[in-house]
C-alpha positions as CSV (number, residue, x, y, z in Angstrom):
1,M,13.8,76.3,-19.5
2,L,10.4,76.0,-17.5
3,Q,7.0,75.1,-18.6
4,V,3.3,74.7,-17.4
5,T,2.5,71.1,-17.9
6,Q,-0.6,69.0,-16.9
7,K,-1.2,65.3,-16.5
8,L,-4.4,64.4,-18.1
9,G,-4.7,61.2,-15.8
10,S,-4.5,63.0,-12.5
11,G,-5.0,66.6,-13.2
12,E,-1.7,67.6,-11.7
13,M,-0.4,70.7,-12.9
14,V,3.2,71.9,-12.3
15,I,5.8,74.1,-13.9
16,Q,8.8,71.8,-14.7
17,E,12.1,72.1,-16.5
18,I,12.1,70.7,-19.9
19,P,14.2,70.9,-22.9
20,Y,14.8,73.9,-24.9
21,P,12.5,73.5,-28.0
22,Q,14.2,72.5,-31.2
23,I,14.8,75.1,-34.1
24,S,13.8,74.0,-37.7
25,K,12.8,75.3,-41.0
26,G,10.0,77.6,-41.1
27,M,10.1,78.1,-37.3
28,V,11.1,81.1,-34.7
29,I,12.2,80.7,-31.3
30,V,10.6,83.3,-28.8
31,K,11.3,84.3,-25.3
32,N,7.8,84.9,-23.8
33,H,7.1,88.1,-22.0
34,F,3.5,87.4,-21.5
35,S,0.8,84.7,-22.3
36,V,-3.0,84.7,-21.7
37,I,-5.0,82.0,-20.0
38,S,-8.2,81.1,-22.1
39,A,-10.5,80.6,-19.2
40,G,-13.1,78.9,-21.6
41,T,-11.0,76.5,-23.4
42,E,-8.2,75.7,-20.9
43,G,-10.5,75.9,-17.9
44,S,-12.4,73.1,-19.5
45,T,-9.3,71.1,-20.0
46,V,-8.2,71.5,-16.6
47,S,-11.5,70.6,-15.2
48,A,-11.7,67.6,-17.3
49,A,-8.5,66.4,-16.4
50,R,-9.2,66.5,-12.5
51,K,-12.2,64.4,-13.0
52,S,-12.2,60.5,-12.2
53,L,-11.8,58.2,-15.2
54,I,-15.6,57.8,-15.3
55,G,-16.0,61.5,-15.4
56,K,-13.5,61.8,-18.2
57,A,-15.3,59.2,-20.1
58,A,-18.7,60.9,-19.8
59,E,-17.2,64.1,-21.3
60,R,-15.5,62.2,-24.1
61,P,-17.7,59.5,-25.6
62,Q,-16.0,59.8,-28.9
63,Q,-12.7,59.0,-27.3
64,V,-14.1,55.9,-25.6
65,K,-15.4,54.7,-28.8
66,L,-11.9,54.9,-30.1
67,V,-10.5,53.0,-27.1
68,L,-13.3,50.2,-27.6
69,D,-12.3,50.0,-31.3
70,T,-8.5,49.7,-30.3
71,L,-9.5,47.0,-28.0
72,K,-11.4,45.0,-30.5
73,K,-8.7,45.1,-33.1
74,Q,-5.3,45.2,-31.2
75,G,-6.2,43.8,-27.9
76,P,-5.8,44.7,-24.1
77,I,-2.1,45.3,-24.1
78,Q,-2.0,47.8,-27.0
79,T,-5.1,49.4,-25.8
80,Y,-3.5,49.7,-22.3
81,R,-0.5,51.2,-23.7
82,A,-2.2,53.8,-25.7
83,V,-4.6,54.9,-23.0
84,M,-1.9,55.2,-20.5
85,K,0.5,57.1,-22.8
86,K,-2.4,59.6,-23.0
87,L,-3.1,59.7,-19.4
88,D,0.6,59.7,-18.3
89,S,1.7,62.3,-20.8
90,Y,2.7,65.9,-19.9
91,S,0.0,68.2,-21.9
92,P,1.3,71.6,-22.5
93,M,-1.2,74.6,-21.9
94,G,-1.7,77.8,-23.6
95,Y,-2.0,79.2,-27.2
96,S,-1.7,82.7,-26.9
97,C,1.5,84.9,-26.1
98,A,3.8,87.7,-27.0
99,G,7.6,88.0,-26.5
100,E,10.9,88.5,-28.2
101,V,12.5,86.5,-31.2
102,V,15.7,84.8,-30.0
103,E,16.4,82.4,-32.9
104,V,15.1,82.0,-36.4
105,G,15.1,78.8,-38.9
106,S,17.6,78.7,-41.5
107,D,14.8,79.7,-44.3
108,V,13.0,82.4,-42.4
109,Q,13.2,85.8,-43.9
110,E,10.3,87.6,-42.4
111,F,11.8,87.6,-38.8
112,K,15.0,88.5,-37.1
113,I,16.5,88.2,-33.8
114,G,15.4,90.7,-31.5
115,D,11.9,91.4,-33.2
116,L,8.8,91.8,-30.8
117,V,6.1,89.3,-31.8
118,A,2.6,88.0,-30.9
119,C,2.2,84.1,-31.3
120,A,-0.8,81.7,-31.8
121,G,-1.3,77.9,-31.8
122,V,-2.3,74.9,-29.5
123,G,1.0,73.1,-29.0
124,F,3.0,76.1,-30.0
125,A,2.2,79.3,-28.1
126,N,2.3,77.6,-24.9
127,H,2.8,79.0,-21.1
128,A,6.5,78.5,-21.3
129,E,9.7,80.7,-20.9
130,I,10.7,79.8,-24.5
131,V,8.4,78.6,-27.5
132,S,9.0,77.6,-31.0
133,I,6.5,79.0,-33.5
134,P,5.7,78.4,-37.2
135,V,5.9,81.5,-39.2
136,N,2.3,81.6,-40.2
137,L,1.2,81.7,-36.7
138,C,3.6,84.6,-35.7
139,V,3.2,88.2,-36.4
140,K,5.7,91.0,-36.0
141,L,5.1,93.9,-33.8
142,A,6.0,97.6,-33.6
143,D,9.2,98.0,-31.5
144,D,7.1,99.9,-28.6
145,A,4.3,97.3,-28.8
146,N,2.5,96.9,-25.7
147,L,3.3,92.9,-25.1
148,A,0.9,92.7,-22.3
149,E,-2.0,93.7,-24.6
150,S,-0.3,91.9,-27.7
151,A,-0.6,88.7,-25.8
152,Y,-4.4,88.5,-26.5
153,N,-3.4,87.9,-30.1
154,T,-5.0,84.4,-30.5
155,L,-8.2,85.3,-28.7
156,G,-8.5,88.5,-30.7
157,A,-8.0,86.6,-34.1
158,I,-10.8,84.1,-33.0
159,A,-13.2,86.9,-32.1
160,M,-12.3,88.7,-35.4
161,Q,-13.0,85.6,-37.3
162,G,-16.3,85.4,-35.6
163,V,-17.1,88.9,-36.6
164,R,-16.1,88.4,-40.2
165,Q,-18.5,85.5,-40.4
166,A,-21.4,87.5,-39.1
167,D,-20.6,89.9,-42.3
168,L,-22.2,92.9,-40.6
169,R,-22.4,96.3,-42.0
170,L,-22.0,100.0,-40.6
171,G,-25.3,100.8,-38.5
172,E,-26.6,96.9,-38.1
173,S,-27.0,95.4,-34.9
174,C,-25.6,92.2,-33.3
175,V,-26.2,90.4,-30.1
176,I,-23.5,88.9,-28.4
177,I,-24.5,85.9,-26.3
178,G,-21.6,85.2,-23.6
179,L,-19.6,87.9,-22.2
180,G,-16.5,86.1,-21.3
181,L,-13.2,87.0,-22.7
182,L,-14.1,86.0,-26.4
183,G,-17.4,87.8,-26.1
184,Q,-15.9,90.9,-24.7
185,L,-13.1,91.0,-27.5
186,A,-15.9,90.4,-30.3
187,S,-18.1,93.4,-28.7
188,L,-15.0,95.5,-28.8
189,L,-14.4,94.8,-32.5
190,L,-18.0,95.3,-33.5
191,K,-18.2,98.6,-31.7
192,A,-15.1,99.6,-33.7
193,S,-16.9,98.8,-36.7
194,G,-19.9,101.0,-36.0
195,V,-22.3,98.1,-35.1
196,K,-24.8,98.3,-32.3
197,V,-23.7,96.1,-29.7
198,I,-26.3,94.1,-27.4
199,G,-24.3,91.9,-24.7
200,V,-26.2,89.2,-22.9
201,D,-24.7,86.8,-20.3
202,V,-25.7,84.5,-17.3
203,S,-23.4,86.2,-15.2
204,D,-24.5,89.6,-13.7
205,S,-20.9,90.4,-13.1
206,A,-19.8,89.8,-16.7
207,V,-22.7,92.1,-18.0
208,K,-21.7,94.9,-15.6
209,F,-18.1,94.7,-16.5
210,A,-19.0,95.1,-20.2
211,L,-21.4,98.0,-19.4
212,E,-18.9,99.8,-17.0
213,N,-15.9,99.6,-19.7
214,N,-18.2,100.6,-22.7
215,V,-17.7,97.3,-24.3
216,V,-21.2,97.0,-25.3
217,D,-24.0,99.6,-26.1
218,F,-26.6,97.5,-24.1
219,G,-26.1,94.8,-21.6
220,Y,-28.6,92.4,-19.9
221,P,-28.4,89.2,-17.7
222,R,-29.9,86.4,-19.3
223,N,-32.6,85.9,-16.6
224,E,-33.9,89.5,-17.4
225,S,-37.6,89.6,-17.5
226,G,-38.8,90.5,-21.1
227,L,-35.4,90.3,-22.5
228,E,-36.7,89.2,-26.0
229,D,-38.8,92.3,-26.3
230,Q,-36.3,94.7,-25.1
231,I,-34.0,93.5,-28.0
232,Q,-36.8,93.8,-30.3
233,S,-37.2,97.3,-29.2
234,L,-33.6,98.3,-29.7
235,T,-33.7,96.9,-33.0
236,N,-36.8,98.8,-34.3
237,G,-38.9,95.9,-34.0
238,Y,-37.0,93.7,-36.6
239,G,-34.6,91.6,-34.5
240,A,-30.8,91.6,-34.5
241,D,-29.1,91.3,-38.0
242,A,-26.7,88.7,-36.4
243,V,-26.1,86.9,-33.1
244,I,-22.7,85.8,-32.1
245,I,-22.7,83.0,-29.6
246,S,-19.5,83.1,-27.8
247,A,-20.5,81.2,-24.5
248,G,-19.4,77.7,-23.7
249,T,-22.1,75.3,-22.3
250,Q,-24.0,72.1,-23.1
251,S,-27.3,73.9,-22.8
252,L,-29.5,74.5,-25.9
253,D,-30.6,77.8,-24.5
254,P,-28.3,80.1,-26.4
255,I,-28.9,78.4,-30.0
256,N,-32.8,78.8,-29.1
257,F,-32.3,82.2,-27.7
258,A,-30.6,83.2,-30.8
259,G,-33.4,82.2,-32.9
260,A,-35.7,84.1,-30.9
261,V,-33.9,87.5,-31.1
262,A,-32.5,87.5,-34.6
263,R,-34.3,89.2,-37.5
264,K,-36.0,87.3,-40.2
265,K,-33.3,86.0,-42.6
266,G,-30.5,87.1,-40.1
267,R,-27.3,85.2,-39.4
268,V,-26.3,83.2,-36.2
269,I,-22.6,82.5,-35.7
270,V,-21.3,79.8,-33.4
271,L,-17.9,81.3,-32.0
272,G,-17.9,79.2,-28.5
273,A,-18.5,75.6,-27.7
274,V,-22.3,75.1,-27.6
275,P,-24.5,72.5,-29.0
276,T,-26.5,73.4,-32.2
277,G,-29.6,71.2,-31.8
278,F,-32.1,74.0,-32.2
279,D,-35.8,73.9,-32.2
280,R,-37.0,74.2,-35.7
281,D,-40.1,76.1,-35.1
282,P,-41.3,78.7,-34.4
283,F,-38.0,81.0,-35.0
284,W,-35.5,79.2,-37.0
285,Y,-37.8,77.7,-39.8
286,R,-40.1,80.7,-40.1
287,K,-37.4,83.3,-40.2
288,E,-35.2,81.1,-42.6
289,L,-32.2,81.9,-40.4
290,E,-28.5,81.1,-41.4
291,L,-26.4,79.2,-39.0
292,K,-22.5,79.7,-39.5
293,M,-19.6,78.4,-37.7
294,A,-16.4,80.3,-37.0
295,C,-13.4,78.1,-37.4
296,S,-10.9,79.3,-34.9
297,Y,-8.4,82.1,-36.0
298,G,-9.7,81.8,-39.8
299,P,-8.7,80.3,-43.0
300,G,-5.5,78.3,-42.7
301,R,-6.4,76.6,-39.5
302,Y,-5.8,72.9,-39.6
303,D,-4.3,73.1,-43.0
304,L,-0.9,71.4,-42.7
305,N,0.7,73.3,-45.7
306,Y,-0.4,76.6,-44.1
307,E,0.5,76.2,-40.4
308,E,3.6,73.9,-40.8
309,K,5.0,74.4,-44.1
310,G,4.5,78.2,-44.2
311,L,2.5,78.3,-47.6
312,D,0.2,81.3,-47.7
313,Y,-3.0,81.7,-49.5
314,P,-3.2,84.6,-52.3
315,L,-4.6,87.7,-50.6
316,A,-6.7,88.2,-53.7
317,Y,-8.6,84.9,-53.2
318,V,-8.4,84.5,-49.4
319,R,-8.3,88.1,-48.0
320,W,-8.5,87.2,-44.3
321,T,-6.3,84.3,-43.3
322,Q,-5.5,83.4,-39.7
323,K,-2.2,85.2,-39.8
324,R,-3.8,88.3,-41.5
325,N,-6.8,88.3,-38.9
326,M,-3.8,88.2,-36.1
327,Q,-2.1,91.2,-37.9
328,A,-5.3,93.3,-38.3
329,F,-5.9,92.6,-34.5
330,Q,-2.5,94.0,-33.6
331,N,-2.9,96.9,-36.0
332,L,-6.2,97.9,-34.2
333,L,-4.2,97.9,-30.9
334,E,-1.2,99.8,-32.3
335,R,-3.4,102.4,-33.7
336,K,-5.3,102.6,-30.3
337,I,-8.7,102.1,-32.3
338,I,-9.4,99.4,-29.5
339,S,-7.5,98.8,-26.2
340,V,-7.6,95.5,-24.4
341,G,-5.5,96.4,-21.2
342,F,-8.9,96.7,-19.0
343,L,-9.7,93.0,-19.9
344,T,-6.8,91.9,-17.8
345,T,-8.6,91.4,-14.3
346,H,-5.7,89.1,-12.8
347,E,-1.9,89.0,-13.5
348,F,0.3,86.2,-12.0
349,P,3.8,85.9,-12.4
350,F,4.7,82.8,-14.5
351,I,5.8,80.8,-11.3
352,E,2.3,81.2,-9.9
353,A,0.5,79.8,-12.9
354,P,-1.1,76.8,-11.0
355,K,-2.8,79.6,-8.7
356,A,-4.1,81.1,-11.9
357,F,-5.7,78.1,-13.0
358,D,-7.1,77.4,-9.5
359,L,-8.9,80.5,-10.0
360,V,-10.4,79.5,-13.4
361,V,-11.6,76.0,-12.1
362,N,-12.8,77.1,-8.7
363,K,-14.3,80.6,-9.6
364,N,-13.2,82.1,-6.4
365,E,-14.1,85.5,-7.8
366,P,-15.1,87.2,-11.2
367,Y,-12.3,87.3,-13.9
368,I,-12.2,88.1,-17.5
369,G,-8.5,88.3,-18.6
370,I,-5.8,86.5,-16.8
371,L,-2.2,87.2,-17.8
372,L,0.9,85.3,-17.0
373,K,4.1,87.6,-16.9
374,Y,7.6,86.0,-17.5
375,D,11.1,86.9,-16.2
376,F,12.3,88.0,-19.8
377,E,15.6,89.0,-18.2
378,K,16.3,85.3,-17.5
379,K,19.2,83.7,-19.4
380,H,18.4,80.3,-21.1
381,S,20.7,77.7,-22.7
382,R,20.4,74.3,-24.5
383,E,21.2,72.0,-21.6
384,K,20.5,68.4,-21.2
385,V,17.7,68.1,-18.4
386,I,18.9,65.1,-16.2
387,T,16.1,62.7,-15.4
388,N,18.3,59.7,-14.3
389,E,21.7,59.7,-12.9
390,K,22.3,56.1,-13.6
391,K,25.9,54.9,-14.8
392,I,26.3,53.9,-18.4
393,E,27.0,50.2,-18.2
394,G,25.2,48.5,-21.1
395,Q,26.7,46.9,-24.2
396,V,24.1,48.7,-26.1
397,N,23.5,52.1,-25.2
398,I,20.5,53.3,-26.7
399,S,19.1,57.0,-27.5
400,F,15.8,57.9,-29.1
401,V,15.0,60.7,-31.7
402,G,11.3,60.8,-31.8
403,A,9.3,59.2,-29.2
404,G,5.3,59.6,-30.1
405,S,2.7,57.0,-30.1
406,Y,4.4,54.3,-32.1
407,A,7.6,54.4,-30.1
408,Q,5.7,54.5,-26.8
409,G,3.2,51.7,-27.9
410,N,5.9,49.4,-29.5
411,L,9.4,50.2,-29.2
412,L,10.2,51.4,-25.7
413,P,8.0,49.0,-23.8
414,N,9.6,46.1,-25.5
415,L,13.2,47.4,-24.5
416,N,12.1,46.3,-21.0
417,G,13.7,43.3,-19.8
418,I,16.6,43.2,-22.4
419,K,19.8,42.7,-20.5
420,D,23.1,44.7,-21.1
421,I,21.4,47.9,-22.5
422,S,21.6,51.4,-21.1
423,K,19.1,54.1,-22.0
424,I,21.0,57.6,-22.7
425,G,18.9,60.3,-24.4
426,V,15.5,61.3,-25.9
427,L,15.1,64.0,-28.3
428,T,11.6,65.0,-29.5
429,N,10.0,68.1,-31.0
430,S,8.0,68.6,-27.8
431,G,10.2,69.0,-24.9
432,T,7.1,67.9,-22.8
433,T,7.2,64.5,-24.6
434,S,11.0,64.3,-24.2
435,K,10.9,64.8,-20.6
436,R,8.0,62.4,-19.8
437,V,9.4,59.6,-21.8
438,A,13.0,60.1,-20.2
439,E,11.4,59.8,-16.8
440,K,8.9,57.1,-17.4
441,Y,11.6,54.7,-19.2
442,K,14.4,55.8,-17.2
443,F,16.7,57.5,-19.9
444,N,19.7,59.6,-18.3
445,F,18.4,62.7,-20.0
446,S,15.9,64.5,-22.4
447,A,18.0,66.4,-25.0
448,S,17.9,70.1,-25.9
449,H,19.7,69.7,-29.2
450,E,20.2,66.8,-31.6
451,D,23.9,66.8,-31.0
452,Q,23.6,65.5,-27.5
453,I,22.0,62.4,-28.9
454,F,24.9,61.5,-31.1
455,E,27.7,62.1,-28.5
456,K,29.9,59.3,-27.6
457,S,27.9,57.6,-24.8
458,T,25.3,56.5,-27.3
459,N,26.2,53.7,-29.7
460,T,22.6,52.9,-31.0
461,V,20.1,55.4,-32.1
462,F,16.2,54.5,-32.5
463,I,14.6,56.9,-35.0
464,A,10.7,57.2,-34.6
465,T,10.1,60.8,-36.0
466,R,7.8,61.7,-38.9
467,H,9.0,60.2,-42.3
468,D,10.5,63.2,-43.7
469,S,13.3,63.3,-41.3
470,H,14.1,59.6,-41.2
471,A,16.9,59.9,-43.8
472,Y,18.6,62.9,-42.2
473,Y,18.8,61.1,-39.0
474,V,19.9,57.7,-40.5
475,L,22.6,59.4,-42.3
476,K,23.7,61.4,-39.2
477,S,23.8,58.2,-37.2
478,L,25.7,56.4,-39.8
479,K,28.3,59.0,-40.3
480,S,28.7,59.2,-36.4
481,N,29.2,55.3,-36.5
482,K,26.0,54.5,-34.5
483,N,24.0,51.4,-34.9
484,V,20.5,52.5,-36.3
485,F,16.9,51.3,-36.0
486,V,14.5,53.5,-38.1
487,E,11.0,53.1,-38.1
488,K,9.6,52.6,-41.7
489,P,10.2,54.0,-44.2
490,I,13.9,54.5,-44.2
491,C,13.6,57.5,-46.6
492,L,11.3,59.4,-49.0
493,L,13.3,59.8,-52.1
494,E,15.5,57.5,-54.3
495,S,18.4,59.8,-54.0
496,E,18.2,59.6,-50.1
497,L,18.2,55.8,-50.3
498,E,21.5,56.0,-52.6
499,A,23.1,58.3,-50.0
500,I,22.2,56.0,-47.3
501,K,23.5,52.9,-49.1
502,S,27.0,54.7,-49.5
503,A,26.9,55.9,-46.0
504,Y,26.1,52.3,-44.7
505,E,28.8,50.8,-46.9
506,I,31.5,53.0,-45.0
507,S,30.1,52.8,-41.5
508,G,30.2,49.3,-40.5
509,T,27.4,49.6,-38.0
510,S,24.0,47.9,-38.0
511,L,21.1,49.3,-39.7
512,M,17.6,48.3,-39.3
513,V,14.2,49.3,-40.6
514,G,11.1,48.4,-38.4
515,F,9.3,45.8,-40.7
516,N,8.1,44.0,-37.6
517,R,5.6,41.5,-39.4
518,R,8.3,39.1,-40.5
519,F,9.1,38.5,-36.7
520,S,5.6,37.6,-35.7
521,P,5.6,33.8,-34.6
522,L,2.9,33.1,-37.0
523,S,5.3,34.5,-39.9
524,K,8.0,32.0,-38.7
525,M,5.5,29.2,-38.9
526,I,4.5,30.2,-42.4
527,K,8.2,30.2,-43.4
528,D,8.8,26.8,-41.8
529,G,5.5,25.1,-43.1
530,I,5.8,26.0,-46.8
531,P,8.2,24.5,-49.1
532,H,10.9,26.8,-50.3
533,G,10.9,27.8,-54.0
534,P,9.0,29.9,-56.3
535,M,5.9,30.8,-54.4
536,S,2.4,32.7,-55.4
537,M,1.2,35.1,-52.8
538,I,-1.7,37.5,-52.2
539,Y,-1.9,40.0,-49.6
540,R,-5.0,42.0,-49.0
541,I,-4.8,45.0,-46.7
542,N,-8.2,46.8,-45.7
543,S,-6.2,49.9,-44.6
544,G,-9.2,52.3,-44.1
545,I,-9.2,55.8,-44.8
546,I,-6.8,58.5,-44.1
547,P,-7.9,62.0,-44.6
548,F,-6.2,63.5,-47.6
549,D,-4.8,66.5,-45.5
550,S,-3.0,64.1,-43.0
551,W,0.7,64.6,-42.7
552,I,0.8,60.7,-43.9
553,Q,-0.7,61.6,-47.2
554,D,1.7,64.4,-47.8
555,I,4.3,63.5,-50.1
556,E,6.9,65.8,-48.7
557,I,6.3,65.0,-45.1
558,G,4.7,61.4,-45.0
559,G,5.4,60.1,-48.4
560,G,2.1,58.9,-49.2
561,R,0.8,55.3,-48.2
562,I,2.7,53.4,-50.8
563,I,6.1,54.5,-49.5
564,G,5.0,55.0,-46.1
565,E,3.0,51.8,-45.2
566,V,3.0,49.4,-48.3
567,C,6.7,49.0,-47.7
568,H,5.9,46.6,-44.9
569,F,3.9,44.1,-47.1
570,V,6.7,44.0,-49.9
571,D,9.1,43.2,-47.1
572,F,6.7,40.5,-45.7
573,M,6.6,38.9,-49.1
574,T,10.3,39.2,-49.5
575,Y,10.8,37.4,-46.3
576,I,8.3,34.6,-46.9
577,C,9.4,33.7,-50.4
578,G,13.2,34.4,-49.5
579,S,14.0,36.5,-52.5
580,L,14.4,40.0,-53.5
581,P,11.8,41.9,-55.8
582,E,12.9,42.1,-59.5
583,M,9.8,43.7,-61.3
584,V,7.1,45.9,-60.0
585,S,3.7,46.9,-61.5
586,A,1.1,49.0,-60.0
587,M,-2.5,50.3,-60.8
588,T,-4.4,52.5,-58.5
589,L,-8.1,53.4,-58.3
590,P,-8.6,57.0,-59.4
591,D,-9.4,59.4,-56.6
592,S,-9.9,63.3,-56.5
593,F,-6.5,63.8,-54.6
594,N,-4.3,61.4,-56.5
595,L,-3.6,59.8,-53.2
596,N,-2.8,56.3,-54.7
597,D,-4.0,54.6,-51.4
598,T,-6.3,51.9,-53.2
599,V,-3.7,50.0,-55.2
600,N,-3.0,46.6,-56.9
601,I,0.8,46.1,-56.8
602,S,2.1,43.1,-58.7
603,I,5.6,42.0,-57.8
604,K,8.1,39.3,-59.7
605,F,10.9,38.2,-57.3
606,K,14.3,37.0,-58.5
607,N,13.5,33.4,-57.7
608,G,10.4,33.3,-59.8
609,S,7.9,33.9,-57.0
610,I,5.0,36.3,-57.6
611,G,2.8,38.3,-55.4
612,I,-0.1,40.6,-55.4
613,I,-0.5,43.4,-52.7
614,A,-4.1,44.5,-52.6
615,Y,-3.9,47.7,-50.6
616,Y,-7.5,49.2,-50.3
617,S,-8.6,52.4,-48.5
618,N,-12.2,52.2,-49.4
619,G,-13.5,49.1,-47.4
620,S,-15.5,48.7,-44.6
621,K,-14.1,49.2,-40.9
622,E,-15.8,46.0,-39.9
623,L,-13.6,43.8,-42.1
624,P,-10.4,42.8,-40.4
625,K,-7.3,44.7,-41.7
626,E,-5.0,42.1,-43.1
627,Y,-5.3,38.8,-45.0
628,F,-2.5,36.8,-46.6
629,E,-2.2,33.7,-48.7
630,V,0.7,31.9,-50.0
631,F,0.9,28.8,-52.4
632,S,3.9,26.6,-53.0
633,S,4.6,23.1,-54.2
634,G,1.1,21.7,-53.1
635,S,1.1,23.6,-49.8
636,S,-0.8,26.6,-48.8
637,A,-1.1,29.0,-45.8
638,V,-3.7,31.4,-44.7
639,L,-2.9,34.2,-42.2
640,N,-5.8,36.1,-40.9
641,D,-5.0,39.6,-39.3
642,F,-2.0,38.1,-37.5
643,K,-4.4,36.4,-35.1
644,S,-4.7,33.1,-36.6
645,L,-3.0,30.9,-39.0
646,K,-3.7,27.7,-41.2
647,V,-1.2,25.7,-42.9
648,Y,-2.3,23.1,-45.4
649,S,0.6,20.7,-46.3
650,K,1.2,17.0,-46.7
651,G,-2.5,16.2,-46.4
652,K,-2.8,18.0,-43.1
653,V,-3.9,21.3,-41.6
654,K,-1.9,23.0,-38.8
655,K,-3.6,25.7,-37.1
656,A,-2.3,28.3,-34.6
657,S,-4.1,31.3,-33.1
658,F,-3.5,34.2,-30.4
659,L,-6.2,35.8,-28.6
660,N,-4.7,39.2,-29.7
661,Q,-2.7,40.3,-32.7
662,N,0.9,39.4,-32.6
663,K,2.8,41.6,-35.3
664,G,6.1,40.7,-34.2
665,Q,6.9,44.1,-32.5
666,K,8.4,42.6,-29.1
667,E,10.5,40.0,-31.2
668,M,11.7,42.8,-33.7
669,V,13.3,45.0,-31.0
670,S,14.7,41.8,-29.1
671,E,16.4,40.6,-32.3
672,F,17.7,43.8,-33.4
673,V,19.4,44.3,-29.8
674,E,20.6,40.9,-29.5
675,G,22.0,41.2,-32.9
676,I,24.2,44.0,-32.1
677,K,25.5,42.4,-28.9
678,K,26.1,39.0,-30.8
679,S,27.5,39.9,-34.2
680,G,26.9,43.6,-34.9
681,K,24.6,42.7,-37.6
682,S,20.9,43.6,-38.3
683,P,18.4,40.6,-38.3
684,I,17.2,42.3,-41.8
685,S,19.9,42.7,-44.4
686,F,20.7,45.8,-46.0
687,E,20.0,44.4,-49.4
688,E,16.5,43.5,-48.4
689,I,16.0,47.0,-47.0
690,Y,17.2,48.5,-50.0
691,S,15.4,46.4,-52.4
692,V,12.1,46.6,-50.6
693,T,12.3,50.4,-50.4
694,K,13.2,50.7,-54.1
695,S,10.3,48.7,-54.9
696,T,7.8,51.3,-53.4
697,F,9.4,54.1,-55.4
698,K,9.1,51.9,-58.7
699,A,5.4,51.0,-57.9
700,I,4.8,54.9,-57.9
701,E,6.7,55.0,-61.3
702,S,4.6,52.3,-62.6
703,I,1.5,54.1,-61.8
704,Q,2.8,57.1,-63.6
705,N,3.3,54.8,-66.5
706,A,-0.1,53.2,-66.8
707,G,0.9,50.0,-64.7
708,K,4.0,49.2,-66.8
709,Y,6.4,46.9,-65.1
710,I,9.5,48.6,-63.9
711,Q,12.8,46.9,-63.0
712,V,13.8,47.3,-59.3
């Protein structure tokens, strides 16, 4: 299937063949009939992408700061990989469309094949022939719905949320600053509500368009002489009850102008992308104005549980969610209370989408709404997208399931240079990522269905998906007699661990978890420099805060930080002391969301060794992340953030250091592949993987039992 993509690095925009999207629980697959280009948001994205690196940096100072932080902590190689991953990636465009349901997830009851729907969501409702949409970002339409108008779905919901934030009553007045597509839609909704609408824009043509189509009651260019006085007159000398700013600009004029024309104790709603550093006096302070932000489509936006898991908010407590806003907008269209067809000033066949974006960026002529129309009679199938016709010749034939930041930063680059391997297929949730990774790293194809990864041509599967799917793909790989490398953790539930154990014992293939730290050259120096036998160890991790609503903190998706991250440090201690965990005790610092991400974990090992993992999320960012000490038979070692090591033994101090961190990523990948070639065995025994993983489950059990020691 075809999709519009853009490279952030070059700004190159193309329509290209990418894999058919995956169908999963809580999702519907939709064949697009129409999609709408958001000239403000998407135009800004395209313009930024076409700028030089210096121009990009000037527009994104926060991202530049993140790059510098990464450089400081991880060094130039990892920083370069992270930046190039972003610049080289294919970025999907679009977030508002309408079409026909062609597949539904196994648990979806609300939709059926053949339903007409309107869709929303960045990364979901793309400019593409086929899209995969979460149920809470999709609304069912009438059988005779006008899909060209319904495609305005997302922008209509955004405008509606701005109107709701204004909280206007029948007969009140509102000034709309910015009469682009969003401002025109907000004006239509306000007029339908019986509100007097006064439109203002820097563009004479936008004002003229709004007046000619009866979108506003009164309309003025921003440079109109005496404009503030005219608005005062239109509002009986009081000023507007509310002002909605739907403009997109770096200027402070909209926010200060809003203060000038709003009535005392009026409301100013920021709907567009504008700075809010208003002048305190004379208007904002003396009028006691209220400033409110409108968050996209409404409540539920950016909530993982709502958008991806499909959990709704009770209507009695949250009357207007983003989905209910979309439904209300579509209902207004269906009942013909509003009409948006006239907003479409330009319509392009989908295959001419680059021309449409050129219009937006170059502003060759006035425009409001720009539609892309699809060939919805076209047939589609889940075929592989071939990217490299190279013959399969390797001893180790590798396919990837999942290829996000970790895979592109640490796994894929480290496969380069390893002999006797072939790269077969790539499967990700995003077809754009699959295609780009397959091209860049010279895989034979990007997959449209998971079964294509498990065909006979592949004998080794790398799994780098979100944590909740690890167990599923590990089990499928083992049952398909494939060697497996899975990014930590191997699973999220003890029942999954036991199922994997049973499948592994039957399969006879190699199974490896990405516990990379044990493969660092500094780790091996500790192992060689400290006498074997019972050891005492302490590992302090200044992990930093991850927001409570991140997928990593979600127990069902990420497993939380003990299962998802602390497993690394349990494995490291297991490797250093050469023994399996036997007993685990854990105590956590209380927090409002029960995240258990500031925790002390005490481990007793079978050979008598003891260890403390001090995993803290409440520290300073300036403190290096990891610090490890080990003591044994009169010898000690101190490891600082995998950059430097001191080993104290036999009256001497042995030192080693790296300019940049070396956490063993390259060595790990190499040893895994070489192990398959030489012996068919993983460099980490399954007994260790099993015991380390089980220890994290027991740590959580111990927290629930007030720190009681739990047998592993």
